N, C-alpha and C positions, 0 to 999 in steps of 0.2 A: 543454437542461436539465441542470444539474449533478447528478452522482450523489449529492452531499451534500444536494441540495435537492429530491429527488423526493417528491411527495405522491401518495397513492393513495386512491381512494374505498373506502368500507366495503363489505366483501363481505357476502352474505346471512347473517343470524343463524340461518337454518335449518340451517346446518352444526352449530351447537351443539345444536339440538333433535334433529337426526337422530342425532348421536353419543350423546346421552342415551338415545334410544329403543333404539338398538342395544345399549347396555349393559344396559338394563332387560330386553330380550329374552333376553340371555345369562344373566342371573341368574335370570330367571323360568323358565328351562328346568330348573332344579334340581328334582329329584324331591321334595325336602323342602319346597319352597316352596308355600304355599297362598294364593291370591289372596283368599280369603274372610276371612282373618284380618287385621285392621287393622295389627297389629304387623309382619306380613310385608310389607304394602304400604309401610309407613313404612321398613322396613329396606331394601327394594330401592331406594327413592329415595335414601336416605343413601349406600348402597354405590355407586350409579351416579355420583352427583355427586362423591363422594370419590375414586373411581377415576379419573375424568376429570381432576379438578384435580391429583391426585398425578402422573398421567402427564405432564400439561403442565408441571408444575414440575420434574420429575426427568429428563425426556428429555435425553439427551446433546446438547449444542449444538456448533456449529462456529463458531469465532471469525470475526468479520466483518472484521477488519482485521489487519495484521501485528503480531505480538508477537515479542519477542526470542527467536530460536532455536526457534520452535515447529514449523517445517517446513523441511526442507533446501532450499537454493537450487536444486539440481538437479531436485527434484520439481516446483517451480514452473516452471522453464524448460522441462521436458519437457511440462508442460501447455500452455504458451504456444506450443510448437512445433506443437501440433495445433489449437489454437483461439485466435484473437486477437480482442480487442475492436475495435470500430469507433467512429469519431467520429460525432457527430450528423449527420443528413441522409441522403440516398439513395445517397451514394457507397459502393461496395463495397470501396474500398481506402483510405479516409481513416483516419488514426490519431487516437485521442483526443487532445484538445489543450485548452489554456487560452489566453487572450490573452497576447501576448508580454510585456506588462509584468509578468505573474506569473512569468515565466521569468528576469527580470533578476537576482534574488538568486542563483539557482543558476548562472547564466552568469558572475557575478562569481567564484564559487567555481572554476568551470572555468578562467577566465583566470588566476586566482591559481595554480592547480596547474600550468598550462602554463608560467607564468613561473618557478616553482620548479624544474621539470624542466629548462628551458633553462639556467638559471644553474648548477645542479648538474652538468649534463653538461659545461658549459664548465669548471667547476672540475676535473673529472676529467681533462680534456685538458691541464691546466697541469702538466706533469711534466718539463720540460727544465731547470728550475732557473735559467734566465736571469733577469736583473733585471726585464726587461720582463714576463716571464711571472709573476713574483712580485708585481709591482705590479698586474697584471690580476687575479691570484688574490685579493689583498687587497680589491680593489674588489668582486669577486663575494661575498666573505665579508661585506662591509659590507651588500650588498644582501640576502643571506640573513638577516643579523641583523635587518634592518628588516622583512622579510616574515614570517620564522618567529616572531620574538619579539613583534612587534607587527603582526599581520595587519590588512589594511584592512577596513573595515566591509563586510559582504556585503549588509546590509539598510540602505539609506540613507534616513534619515527625510525628507530634503528631496525625494527622488524617489519613494520607495515608500510614501508616506503612504496611498494608496488600496488597496494590495495586501496589506499586513501586517495583515489583518483577523482578527477572531475567526471561527473556522471553526464549522460546524454541529456539534452534539453527537452526532448520529446520522444514518444515511442515510434516515430516515423523515421528515426535515424537521420541520414543525410539527404533524404529525398526532398525535392523542391516543394514549395507550397502547391497544393492541389494535386500534384502527382501522387504523393503518398495517400492523400485522402481518397482519390479515385480508386487506388489499389485496394485500400482497406474496405471500401464500400463493395467492391466487386467480390472480395474474399468473403465478406459477411453474407452476401447474396448467395454465393455458392454453398456456404455452410447451411443457410436456411433451406435451400433446395435439397440438400442431402438429408435434411430432417423433415422433408415433405411439407415445409411451411411456405405458403403462397403469399406474396406481398405485391400490391399494385405497383404500377410503374412510377407514379408520382412520389410515393414514399421512398422508393429506391433512389430516385434522383435527389430529392431534398435531403437524403441521408448524408450526401456529400457536404451539404451546407452545415449539417450538425457536426460533422467531423472537423470541418474548418474551425468552427467555434470551439470544439473540444480541444483541438490542438493548441489554439491560442490560450485557452484556460489552463491547459497542462503546463505550458511554459510559465504562466503567471504563478501557478501553485508551486512549481519547482523553484522559482526565484524566491518566493516567500519561505519555502522549506530551507533553502540554503542559508537564509538569514537566521532562521530559528536554530540551525545547527551551530552557528557561531557562538551561541550562548549555552549550548548543551552538548558536551562531548558524548554523553549517554545516547542522545538522539542520533548523532552522527555515527556512533558505533553500530547501531542497528541498521541505519540506512546504507552503510557500506555493503552489508550483505544483501539486503532486499533489492538494491539497485543493480546487483549483478546476478540475480536469479535467472535460471534458464527454464523456460516453459515449453511444453508441447503446444504449438500454435494451431494445431489442426483438430485436436479432439480433447475431451475431458472424460472423467469417470462419473457416470450417473449413479448416485447413491440411493435415490428414491425408488419407489415401486414402479412397476410397469404402468399401472393405472394412473399414477401421478404424472408420469411422462406423457401419456396419451392426453390427459386433461390439459396439460400445458401446451401441447402441440395444437389441440383444437382451439384453444384460446389465444394462440400466438404468443405464449409467454415462456416458451422453452428458451433458456439462456444460450447465448452464443459462447464460443470459447473465450472471446474477448471479455464478455460479461463475467464469466467465472474467474478469469485471471484477475480482473479488476477487484472483484469481491475478495479474493484471496489476499491481494496486496493491502487492501483497505483494512482487513481484519488483523493482519500482522501489525499494521501501523496503530491500530486500536490498542493492542497489547503493549506495543512500544510506548505509547503515550501513558498508559497506566503505570509502567515501570518508572518512567521519568517523573511522573507526578508523585508516586509513592516515595521515591528517593529524596525528592525535594521536601516532601512533608516530613520524612524521617529526620532530615537535618534540622528543620525548623523545630520539631518536637524535642530533639536532643538538646538543642541550644536553649530552649525554653526551660527544660528540666534542670539543666546545669545552672541557669540563672536563678531559678527558684530555690535551689539547694545551696546557693552561695558559691558555686563553681568548685566546691570541694568534693562533690559526689556523695556527700552524706544525705540520706533521705531521698535519693533519686527514685522515681517511680518508672520502672522500665516496661510496664504492662502495655501502655499506649504505643510506645516505640516498637515493641515486639509485634503488636497487631499491624502496624503500618508496614513493617518489614516483611511480615508473612504475606501481606497482600502483594508486595513487590515480588516475592519469590513465586507466588501463585501465577502472577502475570507473565513472568519470564519463562516459567515452565510451560505455560500455554503457547508462548511464542516459539519455544524450542520444539513443540509438538509438530509444527509445520515442516520441520527439517528432518531428513533421514537420521535415525537414531545413531548410526555408526559415525556420522559426521559430527553430531553433537558431542558424543563421547570422546572422539578424537580431539576436537577443539578444546574441551575442558581439560583433558589430560595434558595437552601441550601447554596450556596456561599454568597448570599446577607445576609442570616441569620448569617453566620460566621463573616461578616464584622461588623454587629451590636453588636455582642457579646463582 
């Protein structure tokens, strides 16, 4: 089951009634309160409901997906060094994954970067000034012109017709407002209980309010993301894979020491499965952003060098361009590390076969 397609059953409505009763008791303990007066009884009901609704609406929320610059990459990488998500099934070492066909657009980006790096490295080595070297350099510049100025399509309509699909608007699938949130809150509570983490009743109830806000923010971020995709096929190529990932929603692999886990349990900081999955997705998006930025910088640098050399390629300095492209290669290799090796190799091989056809 995809993380984007999870449906949850409705939790007991008794949570709402109990929270209201608790609020009534707190207000009723006021010495100035008199149960025999109708106006006091009406007042306590209005205050109780108002307090609960206000708390649910104003409780600070935590974003459900990556947004630009909201958390440093090092923080997310540190989290993943302690806890890593698992793929579906019973295996304790499987990585989250999607079918290989969803990886092909990102694999095309990878092959594109590898080709640019190889050509630029070859350009840097052409420095003896011989006629043969100069001819080879001009051939490489022609290749760079074709790749940098007119990149190949990373999403092919003839091949990827079934993978470039509309993604779900939120992680609650088709569940109605509040229904999904109650289900997620109940699931998180069960997960905390399995880890011997005790949380008071009030935080449990107001967690639903947090999830309501989180769901709203998820939809807002996804709308903004779709707009960013319109101007970057590279970004959409990566998103096609990540939005179709399958995660184990019940457990994750703890990578830290036993003592670290005990300390986090005592301080109520042991992450839930949802926290670990969110961190994983955000880190993937961090590397995606690095690839996108590096490719944009590489194009700008190449155009600048061409302009400085009079567009004839004579005197081009490829060192800065190579440095930028190496950063793009490093970032996409890190992104590939999140995916099972066999899937990455299969996707890259399919892309190479496409280019030969």
